[in-house]
GUTI-704272 format. One record per atom (N, C-alpha, C): residue number from 1; residue in three letters; atom name; y, z negated, x. Coordinates in pm, whole numbers, plus 50000, padded with zeros to 5 digits. Last residue first. Example, Ala and Ser with C-alpha at 12.3 -4.5 7.8 and 13.67 -1.06 7.14 Angstrom:
BEGIN
[zavex 2; 'SER'; 'N'; [49775; 49292; 51285]];
[zavex 2; 'SER'; 'CA'; [49894; 49286; 51367]];
[zavex 2; 'SER'; 'C'; [50003; 49213; 51290]];
[zavex 1; 'ALA'; 'N'; [49431; 49220; 51319]];
[zavex 1; 'ALA'; 'CA'; [49550; 49220; 51230]];
[zavex 1; 'ALA'; 'C'; [49670; 49220; 51320]];
//
This chain:
BEGIN
[zavex 144; 'UNK'; 'N'; [35595; 78104; 28775]];
[zavex 144; 'UNK'; 'CA'; [35573; 77951; 28707]];
[zavex 144; 'UNK'; 'C'; [35723; 77916; 28786]];
[zavex 143; 'UNK'; 'N'; [35640; 78458; 28618]];
[zavex 143; 'UNK'; 'CA'; [35653; 78318; 28752]];
[zavex 143; 'UNK'; 'C'; [35644; 78183; 28652]];
[zavex 142; 'UNK'; 'N'; [35436; 78655; 28451]];
[zavex 142; 'UNK'; 'CA'; [35519; 78557; 28455]];
[zavex 142; 'UNK'; 'C'; [35522; 78498; 28594]];
[zavex 141; 'UNK'; 'N'; [35451; 79046; 28523]];
[zavex 141; 'UNK'; 'CA'; [35398; 78869; 28585]];
[zavex 141; 'UNK'; 'C'; [35450; 78754; 28566]];
[zavex 140; 'UNK'; 'N'; [35437; 79268; 28266]];
[zavex 140; 'UNK'; 'CA'; [35537; 79211; 28369]];
[zavex 140; 'UNK'; 'C'; [35462; 79072; 28418]];
[zavex 139; 'UNK'; 'N'; [35320; 79559; 28211]];
[zavex 139; 'UNK'; 'CA'; [35358; 79385; 28211]];
[zavex 139; 'UNK'; 'C'; [35391; 79323; 28305]];
[zavex 138; 'UNK'; 'N'; [35280; 79810; 28298]];
[zavex 138; 'UNK'; 'CA'; [35400; 79764; 28232]];
[zavex 138; 'UNK'; 'C'; [35408; 79598; 28195]];
[zavex 137; 'UNK'; 'N'; [35003; 79813; 28355]];
[zavex 137; 'UNK'; 'CA'; [35086; 79811; 28456]];
[zavex 137; 'UNK'; 'C'; [35210; 79773; 28353]];
[zavex 136; 'UNK'; 'N'; [34799; 79498; 28264]];
[zavex 136; 'UNK'; 'CA'; [34861; 79637; 28219]];
[zavex 136; 'UNK'; 'C'; [34991; 79722; 28276]];
[zavex 135; 'UNK'; 'N'; [34546; 79397; 28536]];
[zavex 135; 'UNK'; 'CA'; [34711; 79373; 28422]];
[zavex 135; 'UNK'; 'C'; [34746; 79508; 28388]];
[zavex 134; 'UNK'; 'N'; [34261; 79428; 28513]];
[zavex 134; 'UNK'; 'CA'; [34368; 79516; 28516]];
[zavex 134; 'UNK'; 'C'; [34491; 79436; 28487]];
[zavex 133; 'UNK'; 'N'; [33961; 79206; 28404]];
[zavex 133; 'UNK'; 'CA'; [34007; 79299; 28375]];
[zavex 133; 'UNK'; 'C'; [34178; 79347; 28429]];
[zavex 132; 'UNK'; 'N'; [33633; 79080; 28538]];
[zavex 132; 'UNK'; 'CA'; [33873; 79048; 28536]];
[zavex 132; 'UNK'; 'C'; [33884; 79236; 28505]];
[zavex 131; 'UNK'; 'N'; [33339; 79137; 28469]];
[zavex 131; 'UNK'; 'CA'; [33414; 79149; 28529]];
[zavex 131; 'UNK'; 'C'; [33623; 79144; 28442]];
[zavex 130; 'UNK'; 'N'; [33170; 79028; 28242]];
[zavex 130; 'UNK'; 'CA'; [33212; 78964; 28297]];
[zavex 130; 'UNK'; 'C'; [33347; 79046; 28413]];
[zavex 129; 'UNK'; 'N'; [33105; 79311; 28106]];
[zavex 129; 'UNK'; 'CA'; [33157; 79223; 28056]];
[zavex 129; 'UNK'; 'C'; [33222; 79064; 28115]];
[zavex 128; 'UNK'; 'N'; [32967; 79466; 28328]];
[zavex 128; 'UNK'; 'CA'; [33076; 79489; 28294]];
[zavex 128; 'UNK'; 'C'; [33218; 79373; 28205]];
[zavex 127; 'UNK'; 'N'; [32751; 79186; 28448]];
[zavex 127; 'UNK'; 'CA'; [32833; 79304; 28406]];
[zavex 127; 'UNK'; 'C'; [32930; 79352; 28391]];
[zavex 126; 'UNK'; 'N'; [32704; 79108; 28775]];
[zavex 126; 'UNK'; 'CA'; [32844; 79102; 28722]];
[zavex 126; 'UNK'; 'C'; [32723; 79220; 28594]];
[zavex 125; 'UNK'; 'N'; [32510; 79255; 28972]];
[zavex 125; 'UNK'; 'CA'; [32472; 79127; 28884]];
[zavex 125; 'UNK'; 'C'; [32546; 79074; 28804]];
[zavex 124; 'UNK'; 'N'; [32507; 79596; 29136]];
[zavex 124; 'UNK'; 'CA'; [32590; 79507; 29097]];
[zavex 124; 'UNK'; 'C'; [32590; 79343; 28970]];
[zavex 123; 'UNK'; 'N'; [32285; 79792; 29268]];
[zavex 123; 'UNK'; 'CA'; [32374; 79694; 29105]];
[zavex 123; 'UNK'; 'C'; [32417; 79587; 29102]];
[zavex 122; 'UNK'; 'N'; [32128; 80038; 29386]];
[zavex 122; 'UNK'; 'CA'; [32215; 79871; 29387]];
[zavex 122; 'UNK'; 'C'; [32331; 79853; 29263]];
[zavex 121; 'UNK'; 'N'; [31901; 80167; 29219]];
[zavex 121; 'UNK'; 'CA'; [31995; 80191; 29251]];
[zavex 121; 'UNK'; 'C'; [32045; 80022; 29304]];
[zavex 120; 'UNK'; 'N'; [31618; 80292; 29287]];
[zavex 120; 'UNK'; 'CA'; [31660; 80162; 29286]];
[zavex 120; 'UNK'; 'C'; [31754; 80205; 29368]];
[zavex 119; 'UNK'; 'N'; [31549; 80607; 29258]];
[zavex 119; 'UNK'; 'CA'; [31564; 80510; 29110]];
[zavex 119; 'UNK'; 'C'; [31630; 80334; 29121]];
[zavex 118; 'UNK'; 'N'; [31579; 80642; 29494]];
[zavex 118; 'UNK'; 'CA'; [31685; 80693; 29444]];
[zavex 118; 'UNK'; 'C'; [31717; 80640; 29293]];
[zavex 117; 'UNK'; 'N'; [31457; 80387; 29713]];
[zavex 117; 'UNK'; 'CA'; [31490; 80561; 29638]];
[zavex 117; 'UNK'; 'C'; [31542; 80543; 29572]];
[zavex 116; 'UNK'; 'N'; [31603; 80336; 30044]];
[zavex 116; 'UNK'; 'CA'; [31545; 80253; 29928]];
[zavex 116; 'UNK'; 'C'; [31587; 80456; 29860]];
[zavex 115; 'UNK'; 'N'; [31790; 80352; 30240]];
[zavex 115; 'UNK'; 'CA'; [31699; 80446; 30247]];
[zavex 115; 'UNK'; 'C'; [31582; 80384; 30131]];
[zavex 114; 'UNK'; 'N'; [32021; 80185; 30209]];
[zavex 114; 'UNK'; 'CA'; [32045; 80308; 30231]];
[zavex 114; 'UNK'; 'C'; [31909; 80413; 30163]];
[zavex 113; 'UNK'; 'N'; [31858; 79973; 30264]];
[zavex 113; 'UNK'; 'CA'; [31926; 79992; 30152]];
[zavex 113; 'UNK'; 'C'; [31908; 80118; 30155]];
[zavex 112; 'UNK'; 'N'; [31774; 79956; 30526]];
[zavex 112; 'UNK'; 'CA'; [31728; 79964; 30436]];
[zavex 112; 'UNK'; 'C'; [31734; 79980; 30331]];
[zavex 111; 'UNK'; 'N'; [32031; 79964; 30655]];
[zavex 111; 'UNK'; 'CA'; [31967; 80058; 30723]];
[zavex 111; 'UNK'; 'C'; [31825; 80090; 30543]];
[zavex 110; 'UNK'; 'N'; [32162; 79719; 30543]];
[zavex 110; 'UNK'; 'CA'; [32217; 79825; 30479]];
[zavex 110; 'UNK'; 'C'; [32093; 79972; 30519]];
[zavex 109; 'UNK'; 'N'; [31956; 79602; 30658]];
[zavex 109; 'UNK'; 'CA'; [31961; 79533; 30583]];
[zavex 109; 'UNK'; 'C'; [32037; 79702; 30485]];
[zavex 108; 'UNK'; 'N'; [32101; 79615; 31014]];
[zavex 108; 'UNK'; 'CA'; [31940; 79656; 30942]];
[zavex 108; 'UNK'; 'C'; [31933; 79647; 30742]];
[zavex 107; 'UNK'; 'N'; [32275; 79524; 31132]];
[zavex 107; 'UNK'; 'CA'; [32314; 79647; 31002]];
[zavex 107; 'UNK'; 'C'; [32102; 79698; 30952]];
[zavex 106; 'UNK'; 'N'; [32456; 79289; 31197]];
[zavex 106; 'UNK'; 'CA'; [32337; 79328; 31129]];
[zavex 106; 'UNK'; 'C'; [32307; 79432; 31052]];
[zavex 105; 'UNK'; 'N'; [32743; 79383; 31369]];
[zavex 105; 'UNK'; 'CA'; [32653; 79347; 31295]];
[zavex 105; 'UNK'; 'C'; [32521; 79376; 31271]];
[zavex 104; 'UNK'; 'N'; [32760; 79204; 31777]];
[zavex 104; 'UNK'; 'CA'; [32762; 79333; 31677]];
[zavex 104; 'UNK'; 'C'; [32666; 79284; 31500]];
[zavex 103; 'UNK'; 'N'; [32928; 78938; 31830]];
[zavex 103; 'UNK'; 'CA'; [32836; 78973; 31794]];
[zavex 103; 'UNK'; 'C'; [32784; 79082; 31714]];
[zavex 102; 'UNK'; 'N'; [33329; 78937; 31906]];
[zavex 102; 'UNK'; 'CA'; [33159; 78885; 31831]];
[zavex 102; 'UNK'; 'C'; [33035; 78962; 31866]];
[zavex 101; 'UNK'; 'N'; [33402; 78864; 32170]];
[zavex 101; 'UNK'; 'CA'; [33361; 79003; 32117]];
[zavex 101; 'UNK'; 'C'; [33268; 78964; 32064]];
[zavex 100; 'UNK'; 'N'; [33478; 78774; 32457]];
[zavex 100; 'UNK'; 'CA'; [33463; 78671; 32323]];
[zavex 100; 'UNK'; 'C'; [33464; 78816; 32199]];
[zavex 99; 'UNK'; 'N'; [33612; 78987; 32663]];
[zavex 99; 'UNK'; 'CA'; [33537; 78876; 32674]];
[zavex 99; 'UNK'; 'C'; [33533; 78796; 32512]];
[zavex 98; 'UNK'; 'N'; [33621; 79266; 32522]];
[zavex 98; 'UNK'; 'CA'; [33637; 79220; 32528]];
[zavex 98; 'UNK'; 'C'; [33568; 79056; 32507]];
[zavex 97; 'UNK'; 'N'; [33393; 79576; 32605]];
[zavex 97; 'UNK'; 'CA'; [33392; 79491; 32509]];
[zavex 97; 'UNK'; 'C'; [33487; 79394; 32580]];
[zavex 96; 'UNK'; 'N'; [33392; 79902; 32654]];
[zavex 96; 'UNK'; 'CA'; [33355; 79797; 32704]];
[zavex 96; 'UNK'; 'C'; [33465; 79668; 32616]];
[zavex 95; 'UNK'; 'N'; [33238; 80164; 32477]];
[zavex 95; 'UNK'; 'CA'; [33362; 80115; 32450]];
[zavex 95; 'UNK'; 'C'; [33302; 79980; 32494]];
[zavex 94; 'UNK'; 'N'; [33116; 80491; 32453]];
[zavex 94; 'UNK'; 'CA'; [33081; 80384; 32552]];
[zavex 94; 'UNK'; 'C'; [33250; 80323; 32522]];
[zavex 93; 'UNK'; 'N'; [32958; 80683; 32185]];
[zavex 93; 'UNK'; 'CA'; [33115; 80618; 32250]];
[zavex 93; 'UNK'; 'C'; [33036; 80506; 32320]];
[zavex 92; 'UNK'; 'N'; [32867; 81005; 32070]];
[zavex 92; 'UNK'; 'CA'; [32818; 80886; 32128]];
[zavex 92; 'UNK'; 'C'; [33021; 80844; 32198]];
[zavex 91; 'UNK'; 'N'; [32759; 81240; 31831]];
[zavex 91; 'UNK'; 'CA'; [32877; 81181; 31939]];
[zavex 91; 'UNK'; 'C'; [32791; 81051; 32011]];
[zavex 90; 'UNK'; 'N'; [32537; 81479; 31862]];
[zavex 90; 'UNK'; 'CA'; [32624; 81473; 31729]];
[zavex 90; 'UNK'; 'C'; [32785; 81421; 31861]];
[zavex 89; 'UNK'; 'N'; [32309; 81498; 32055]];
[zavex 89; 'UNK'; 'CA'; [32387; 81408; 32009]];
[zavex 89; 'UNK'; 'C'; [32489; 81472; 31976]];
[zavex 88; 'UNK'; 'N'; [32135; 81730; 32100]];
[zavex 88; 'UNK'; 'CA'; [32079; 81654; 31980]];
[zavex 88; 'UNK'; 'C'; [32184; 81500; 31971]];
[zavex 87; 'UNK'; 'N'; [32155; 81830; 32377]];
[zavex 87; 'UNK'; 'CA'; [32211; 81933; 32253]];
[zavex 87; 'UNK'; 'C'; [32182; 81839; 32115]];
[zavex 86; 'UNK'; 'N'; [32358; 81691; 32600]];
[zavex 86; 'UNK'; 'CA'; [32249; 81705; 32562]];
[zavex 86; 'UNK'; 'C'; [32272; 81706; 32413]];
[zavex 85; 'UNK'; 'N'; [32584; 81661; 32840]];
[zavex 85; 'UNK'; 'CA'; [32506; 81731; 32763]];
[zavex 85; 'UNK'; 'C'; [32385; 81791; 32640]];
[zavex 84; 'UNK'; 'N'; [32691; 81381; 32715]];
[zavex 84; 'UNK'; 'CA'; [32741; 81558; 32691]];
[zavex 84; 'UNK'; 'C'; [32688; 81682; 32661]];
[zavex 83; 'UNK'; 'N'; [32469; 81226; 32827]];
[zavex 83; 'UNK'; 'CA'; [32481; 81264; 32694]];
[zavex 83; 'UNK'; 'C'; [32559; 81334; 32612]];
[zavex 82; 'UNK'; 'N'; [32518; 81306; 33106]];
[zavex 82; 'UNK'; 'CA'; [32432; 81289; 33066]];
[zavex 82; 'UNK'; 'C'; [32397; 81342; 32938]];
[zavex 81; 'UNK'; 'N'; [32813; 81190; 33114]];
[zavex 81; 'UNK'; 'CA'; [32836; 81280; 33174]];
[zavex 81; 'UNK'; 'C'; [32674; 81360; 33077]];
[zavex 80; 'UNK'; 'N'; [32822; 80921; 33077]];
[zavex 80; 'UNK'; 'CA'; [32865; 81049; 32990]];
[zavex 80; 'UNK'; 'C'; [32837; 81172; 32987]];
[zavex 79; 'UNK'; 'N'; [32619; 80844; 33228]];
[zavex 79; 'UNK'; 'CA'; [32557; 80815; 33059]];
[zavex 79; 'UNK'; 'C'; [32715; 80920; 33005]];
[zavex 78; 'UNK'; 'N'; [32744; 80855; 33429]];
[zavex 78; 'UNK'; 'CA'; [32573; 80895; 33471]];
[zavex 78; 'UNK'; 'C'; [32575; 80898; 33346]];
[zavex 77; 'UNK'; 'N'; [32982; 80698; 33419]];
[zavex 77; 'UNK'; 'CA'; [32963; 80839; 33459]];
[zavex 77; 'UNK'; 'C'; [32877; 80923; 33445]];
[zavex 76; 'UNK'; 'N'; [32849; 80440; 33413]];
[zavex 76; 'UNK'; 'CA'; [32904; 80487; 33311]];
[zavex 76; 'UNK'; 'C'; [32972; 80676; 33271]];
[zavex 75; 'UNK'; 'N'; [32706; 80446; 33652]];
[zavex 75; 'UNK'; 'CA'; [32655; 80415; 33521]];
[zavex 75; 'UNK'; 'C'; [32699; 80454; 33416]];
[zavex 74; 'UNK'; 'N'; [32952; 80375; 33789]];
[zavex 74; 'UNK'; 'CA'; [32896; 80448; 33786]];
[zavex 74; 'UNK'; 'C'; [32763; 80515; 33739]];
[zavex 73; 'UNK'; 'N'; [33079; 80186; 33835]];
[zavex 73; 'UNK'; 'CA'; [33130; 80263; 33682]];
[zavex 73; 'UNK'; 'C'; [33110; 80398; 33745]];
[zavex 72; 'UNK'; 'N'; [32864; 79828; 33791]];
[zavex 72; 'UNK'; 'CA'; [32958; 79995; 33855]];
[zavex 72; 'UNK'; 'C'; [32992; 80106; 33772]];
[zavex 71; 'UNK'; 'N'; [32769; 79698; 33669]];
[zavex 71; 'UNK'; 'CA'; [32824; 79652; 33784]];
[zavex 71; 'UNK'; 'C'; [32893; 79790; 33801]];
[zavex 70; 'UNK'; 'N'; [32706; 79668; 33279]];
[zavex 70; 'UNK'; 'CA'; [32751; 79785; 33409]];
[zavex 70; 'UNK'; 'C'; [32779; 79669; 33548]];
[zavex 69; 'UNK'; 'N'; [32573; 79571; 33028]];
[zavex 69; 'UNK'; 'CA'; [32619; 79531; 33173]];
[zavex 69; 'UNK'; 'C'; [32587; 79629; 33218]];
[zavex 68; 'UNK'; 'N'; [32502; 79640; 32688]];
[zavex 68; 'UNK'; 'CA'; [32459; 79646; 32795]];
[zavex 68; 'UNK'; 'C'; [32569; 79613; 32933]];
[zavex 67; 'UNK'; 'N'; [32384; 79741; 32425]];
[zavex 67; 'UNK'; 'CA'; [32440; 79682; 32480]];
[zavex 67; 'UNK'; 'C'; [32407; 79636; 32571]];
[zavex 66; 'UNK'; 'N'; [32374; 80004; 32202]];
[zavex 66; 'UNK'; 'CA'; [32311; 79972; 32335]];
[zavex 66; 'UNK'; 'C'; [32463; 79938; 32345]];
[zavex 65; 'UNK'; 'N'; [32261; 80132; 31899]];
[zavex 65; 'UNK'; 'CA'; [32412; 80083; 31922]];
[zavex 65; 'UNK'; 'C'; [32317; 80032; 32080]];
[zavex 64; 'UNK'; 'N'; [32250; 80465; 31675]];
[zavex 64; 'UNK'; 'CA'; [32190; 80363; 31771]];
[zavex 64; 'UNK'; 'C'; [32281; 80295; 31809]];
[zavex 63; 'UNK'; 'N'; [32264; 80684; 31385]];
[zavex 63; 'UNK'; 'CA'; [32343; 80551; 31429]];
[zavex 63; 'UNK'; 'C'; [32259; 80488; 31537]];
[zavex 62; 'UNK'; 'N'; [32180; 81008; 31252]];
[zavex 62; 'UNK'; 'CA'; [32117; 80887; 31292]];
[zavex 62; 'UNK'; 'C'; [32236; 80832; 31415]];
[zavex 61; 'UNK'; 'N'; [32422; 81140; 30983]];
[zavex 61; 'UNK'; 'CA'; [32342; 81077; 31205]];
[zavex 61; 'UNK'; 'C'; [32272; 80997; 31167]];
[zavex 60; 'UNK'; 'N'; [32489; 81364; 30794]];
[zavex 60; 'UNK'; 'CA'; [32450; 81241; 30856]];
[zavex 60; 'UNK'; 'C'; [32457; 81223; 31019]];
[zavex 59; 'UNK'; 'N'; [32627; 81631; 30760]];
[zavex 59; 'UNK'; 'CA'; [32679; 81473; 30649]];
[zavex 59; 'UNK'; 'C'; [32640; 81378; 30758]];
[zavex 58; 'UNK'; 'N'; [32705; 81888; 30971]];
[zavex 58; 'UNK'; 'CA'; [32623; 81820; 30926]];
[zavex 58; 'UNK'; 'C'; [32700; 81633; 30855]];
[zavex 57; 'UNK'; 'N'; [32833; 82069; 31105]];
[zavex 57; 'UNK'; 'CA'; [32824; 82136; 30970]];
[zavex 57; 'UNK'; 'C'; [32695; 81960; 30901]];
[zavex 56; 'UNK'; 'N'; [32979; 81948; 31277]];
[zavex 56; 'UNK'; 'CA'; [32852; 82106; 31310]];
[zavex 56; 'UNK'; 'C'; [32794; 82086; 31145]];
[zavex 55; 'UNK'; 'N'; [33050; 81652; 31156]];
[zavex 55; 'UNK'; 'CA'; [33031; 81750; 31288]];
[zavex 55; 'UNK'; 'C'; [32972; 81820; 31293]];
[zavex 54; 'UNK'; 'N'; [33193; 81556; 30863]];
[zavex 54; 'UNK'; 'CA'; [33118; 81660; 30892]];
[zavex 54; 'UNK'; 'C'; [33127; 81702; 31050]];
[zavex 53; 'UNK'; 'N'; [33305; 81244; 30836]];
[zavex 53; 'UNK'; 'CA'; [33360; 81368; 30800]];
[zavex 53; 'UNK'; 'C'; [33202; 81453; 30892]];
[zavex 52; 'UNK'; 'N'; [33154; 81034; 30829]];
[zavex 52; 'UNK'; 'CA'; [33309; 80995; 30738]];
[zavex 52; 'UNK'; 'C'; [33317; 81155; 30723]];
[zavex 51; 'UNK'; 'N'; [32758; 81035; 30791]];
[zavex 51; 'UNK'; 'CA'; [32909; 81072; 30851]];
[zavex 51; 'UNK'; 'C'; [33071; 81054; 30746]];
[zavex 50; 'UNK'; 'N'; [32558; 80767; 30585]];
[zavex 50; 'UNK'; 'CA'; [32653; 80897; 30672]];
[zavex 50; 'UNK'; 'C'; [32758; 80922; 30722]];
[zavex 49; 'UNK'; 'N'; [32320; 80770; 30854]];
[zavex 49; 'UNK'; 'CA'; [32338; 80719; 30760]];
[zavex 49; 'UNK'; 'C'; [32439; 80788; 30775]];
[zavex 48; 'UNK'; 'N'; [31995; 80639; 30943]];
[zavex 48; 'UNK'; 'CA'; [32051; 80728; 30930]];
[zavex 48; 'UNK'; 'C'; [32162; 80716; 30824]];
[zavex 47; 'UNK'; 'N'; [31990; 80307; 31188]];
[zavex 47; 'UNK'; 'CA'; [31900; 80445; 31098]];
[zavex 47; 'UNK'; 'C'; [32020; 80524; 31072]];
[zavex 46; 'UNK'; 'N'; [32051; 80211; 31383]];
[zavex 46; 'UNK'; 'CA'; [32118; 80171; 31266]];
[zavex 46; 'UNK'; 'C'; [32031; 80260; 31135]];
[zavex 45; 'UNK'; 'N'; [31834; 79968; 31607]];
[zavex 45; 'UNK'; 'CA'; [31878; 80136; 31558]];
[zavex 45; 'UNK'; 'C'; [31944; 80092; 31426]];
[zavex 44; 'UNK'; 'N'; [31961; 79824; 31922]];
[zavex 44; 'UNK'; 'CA'; [32023; 79827; 31731]];
[zavex 44; 'UNK'; 'C'; [32001; 79958; 31732]];
[zavex 43; 'UNK'; 'N'; [31969; 79674; 32153]];
[zavex 43; 'UNK'; 'CA'; [31920; 79764; 32150]];
[zavex 43; 'UNK'; 'C'; [31948; 79804; 31965]];
[zavex 42; 'UNK'; 'N'; [32093; 79449; 32408]];
[zavex 42; 'UNK'; 'CA'; [32041; 79479; 32288]];
[zavex 42; 'UNK'; 'C'; [32040; 79593; 32262]];
[zavex 41; 'UNK'; 'N'; [32116; 79489; 32699]];
[zavex 41; 'UNK'; 'CA'; [32172; 79340; 32634]];
[zavex 41; 'UNK'; 'C'; [32031; 79329; 32532]];
[zavex 40; 'UNK'; 'N'; [32027; 79563; 33007]];
[zavex 40; 'UNK'; 'CA'; [32009; 79620; 32910]];
[zavex 40; 'UNK'; 'C'; [32092; 79502; 32761]];
[zavex 39; 'UNK'; 'N'; [32187; 79649; 33362]];
[zavex 39; 'UNK'; 'CA'; [32109; 79529; 33286]];
[zavex 39; 'UNK'; 'C'; [32124; 79589; 33094]];
[zavex 38; 'UNK'; 'N'; [32170; 79856; 33572]];
[zavex 38; 'UNK'; 'CA'; [32202; 79740; 33544]];
[zavex 38; 'UNK'; 'C'; [32159; 79698; 33415]];
[zavex 37; 'UNK'; 'N'; [32093; 80132; 33656]];
[zavex 37; 'UNK'; 'CA'; [32198; 80061; 33694]];
[zavex 37; 'UNK'; 'C'; [32227; 79948; 33667]];
[zavex 36; 'UNK'; 'N'; [31801; 80085; 33535]];
[zavex 36; 'UNK'; 'CA'; [31788; 80164; 33692]];
[zavex 36; 'UNK'; 'C'; [31903; 80098; 33700]];
[zavex 35; 'UNK'; 'N'; [31893; 80060; 33235]];
[zavex 35; 'UNK'; 'CA'; [31816; 79965; 33346]];
[zavex 35; 'UNK'; 'C'; [31801; 80005; 33475]];
[zavex 34; 'UNK'; 'N'; [32038; 80271; 33172]];
[zavex 34; 'UNK'; 'CA'; [32061; 80131; 33178]];
[zavex 34; 'UNK'; 'C'; [32029; 80056; 33267]];
[zavex 33; 'UNK'; 'N'; [31860; 80470; 33205]];
[zavex 33; 'UNK'; 'CA'; [31950; 80493; 33310]];
[zavex 33; 'UNK'; 'C'; [32024; 80341; 33274]];
[zavex 32; 'UNK'; 'N'; [31633; 80413; 33018]];
[zavex 32; 'UNK'; 'CA'; [31595; 80414; 33100]];
[zavex 32; 'UNK'; 'C'; [31708; 80370; 33205]];
[zavex 31; 'UNK'; 'N'; [31847; 80469; 32730]];
[zavex 31; 'UNK'; 'CA'; [31806; 80276; 32777]];
[zavex 31; 'UNK'; 'C'; [31711; 80291; 32979]];
[zavex 30; 'UNK'; 'N'; [31866; 80709; 32736]];
[zavex 30; 'UNK'; 'CA'; [31966; 80603; 32753]];
[zavex 30; 'UNK'; 'C'; [31936; 80514; 32826]];
[zavex 29; 'UNK'; 'N'; [31559; 80739; 32746]];
[zavex 29; 'UNK'; 'CA'; [31642; 80793; 32867]];
[zavex 29; 'UNK'; 'C'; [31763; 80688; 32891]];
[zavex 28; 'UNK'; 'N'; [31560; 80659; 32471]];
[zavex 28; 'UNK'; 'CA'; [31467; 80599; 32595]];
[zavex 28; 'UNK'; 'C'; [31433; 80639; 32733]];
[zavex 27; 'UNK'; 'N'; [31729; 80842; 32315]];
[zavex 27; 'UNK'; 'CA'; [31737; 80658; 32263]];
[zavex 27; 'UNK'; 'C'; [31662; 80659; 32467]];
[zavex 26; 'UNK'; 'N'; [31604; 81073; 32346]];
[zavex 26; 'UNK'; 'CA'; [31703; 81059; 32388]];
[zavex 26; 'UNK'; 'C'; [31725; 80890; 32406]];
[zavex 25; 'UNK'; 'N'; [31329; 81068; 32254]];
[zavex 25; 'UNK'; 'CA'; [31349; 81049; 32435]];
[zavex 25; 'UNK'; 'C'; [31467; 81056; 32438]];
[zavex 24; 'UNK'; 'N'; [31395; 80986; 31996]];
[zavex 24; 'UNK'; 'CA'; [31324; 80870; 32051]];
[zavex 24; 'UNK'; 'C'; [31354; 80936; 32221]];
[zavex 23; 'UNK'; 'N'; [31485; 81308; 31965]];
[zavex 23; 'UNK'; 'CA'; [31550; 81150; 31951]];
[zavex 23; 'UNK'; 'C'; [31513; 81037; 31993]];
[zavex 22; 'UNK'; 'N'; [31238; 81395; 32000]];
[zavex 22; 'UNK'; 'CA'; [31328; 81427; 32057]];
[zavex 22; 'UNK'; 'C'; [31500; 81359; 32083]];
[zavex 21; 'UNK'; 'N'; [31027; 81254; 31788]];
[zavex 21; 'UNK'; 'CA'; [31052; 81268; 31953]];
[zavex 21; 'UNK'; 'C'; [31160; 81343; 32069]];
[zavex 20; 'UNK'; 'N'; [31201; 81394; 31577]];
[zavex 20; 'UNK'; 'CA'; [31179; 81200; 31573]];
[zavex 20; 'UNK'; 'C'; [31167; 81250; 31714]];
[zavex 19; 'UNK'; 'N'; [31402; 81654; 31572]];
[zavex 19; 'UNK'; 'CA'; [31296; 81622; 31620]];
[zavex 19; 'UNK'; 'C'; [31230; 81418; 31615]];
[zavex 18; 'UNK'; 'N'; [31702; 81681; 31416]];
[zavex 18; 'UNK'; 'CA'; [31618; 81731; 31531]];
[zavex 18; 'UNK'; 'C'; [31515; 81652; 31528]];
[zavex 17; 'UNK'; 'N'; [31860; 81645; 31162]];
[zavex 17; 'UNK'; 'CA'; [31726; 81722; 31153]];
[zavex 17; 'UNK'; 'C'; [31646; 81712; 31282]];
[zavex 16; 'UNK'; 'N'; [31940; 81411; 31288]];
[zavex 16; 'UNK'; 'CA'; [31946; 81352; 31220]];
[zavex 16; 'UNK'; 'C'; [31821; 81478; 31183]];
[zavex 15; 'UNK'; 'N'; [32138; 81390; 31602]];
[zavex 15; 'UNK'; 'CA'; [32142; 81495; 31431]];
[zavex 15; 'UNK'; 'C'; [31956; 81422; 31409]];
[zavex 14; 'UNK'; 'N'; [32301; 81062; 31639]];
[zavex 14; 'UNK'; 'CA'; [32224; 81178; 31655]];
[zavex 14; 'UNK'; 'C'; [32211; 81243; 31569]];
[zavex 13; 'UNK'; 'N'; [32538; 80882; 31806]];
[zavex 13; 'UNK'; 'CA'; [32492; 80954; 31669]];
[zavex 13; 'UNK'; 'C'; [32405; 81048; 31668]];
[zavex 12; 'UNK'; 'N'; [32569; 80584; 31972]];
[zavex 12; 'UNK'; 'CA'; [32508; 80689; 31952]];
[zavex 12; 'UNK'; 'C'; [32477; 80771; 31840]];
[zavex 11; 'UNK'; 'N'; [32727; 80345; 32175]];
[zavex 11; 'UNK'; 'CA'; [32687; 80421; 31984]];
[zavex 11; 'UNK'; 'C'; [32687; 80513; 32021]];
[zavex 10; 'UNK'; 'N'; [32707; 80066; 32367]];
[zavex 10; 'UNK'; 'CA'; [32683; 80259; 32378]];
[zavex 10; 'UNK'; 'C'; [32688; 80297; 32174]];
[zavex 9; 'UNK'; 'N'; [32984; 79848; 32446]];
[zavex 9; 'UNK'; 'CA'; [32893; 79875; 32340]];
[zavex 9; 'UNK'; 'C'; [32864; 80070; 32426]];
[zavex 8; 'UNK'; 'N'; [32958; 79642; 32804]];
[zavex 8; 'UNK'; 'CA'; [32924; 79824; 32684]];
[zavex 8; 'UNK'; 'C'; [32943; 79822; 32580]];
[zavex 7; 'UNK'; 'N'; [33073; 79374; 32940]];
[zavex 7; 'UNK'; 'CA'; [32998; 79421; 32839]];
[zavex 7; 'UNK'; 'C'; [33044; 79518; 32790]];
[zavex 6; 'UNK'; 'N'; [33080; 79299; 33289]];
[zavex 6; 'UNK'; 'CA'; [33178; 79356; 33142]];
[zavex 6; 'UNK'; 'C'; [33091; 79435; 33048]];
[zavex 5; 'UNK'; 'N'; [33012; 78996; 33496]];
[zavex 5; 'UNK'; 'CA'; [33014; 79156; 33459]];
[zavex 5; 'UNK'; 'C'; [33039; 79244; 33334]];
[zavex 4; 'UNK'; 'N'; [33186; 78743; 33565]];
[zavex 4; 'UNK'; 'CA'; [33129; 78799; 33496]];
[zavex 4; 'UNK'; 'C'; [33049; 78988; 33468]];
[zavex 3; 'UNK'; 'N'; [33408; 78707; 33854]];
[zavex 3; 'UNK'; 'CA'; [33374; 78778; 33780]];
[zavex 3; 'UNK'; 'C'; [33279; 78786; 33652]];
[zavex 2; 'UNK'; 'N'; [33331; 78523; 34138]];
[zavex 2; 'UNK'; 'CA'; [33271; 78607; 34082]];
[zavex 2; 'UNK'; 'C'; [33269; 78645; 33934]];
[zavex 1; 'UNK'; 'N'; [33465; 78238; 34275]];
[zavex 1; 'UNK'; 'CA'; [33438; 78241; 34164]];
[zavex 1; 'UNK'; 'C'; [33465; 78458; 34174]];
//
């Protein structure tokens, strides 16, 4: 009995200031390379999101997730080499998933919320009066 092919996640963080055609070409080239030597499982675009820290003076990045099966390590080396020398790739990460790893989160709704107009700020439905108050710092909790 042969072991199942490992599943990998490729997360791309692209420069959002690059032209849309250039960003689309980077993703399509990665998909083509995966399909040539492996099997693409899923492809998701998570949209533009803020970075945790600035990368090359960029505060935001356009995120993409590609999940794939790679029967040979050559595909990983080819992707690594190509993405390292591509100009509009801010960061990328290839991670081998452990068996039984859950599916990725649905980031589509969160991406649409981030793209909503500034006048429509997401507000919690609980009012200020309904929020529980924090205990006083000097208060001693009661023991039952």
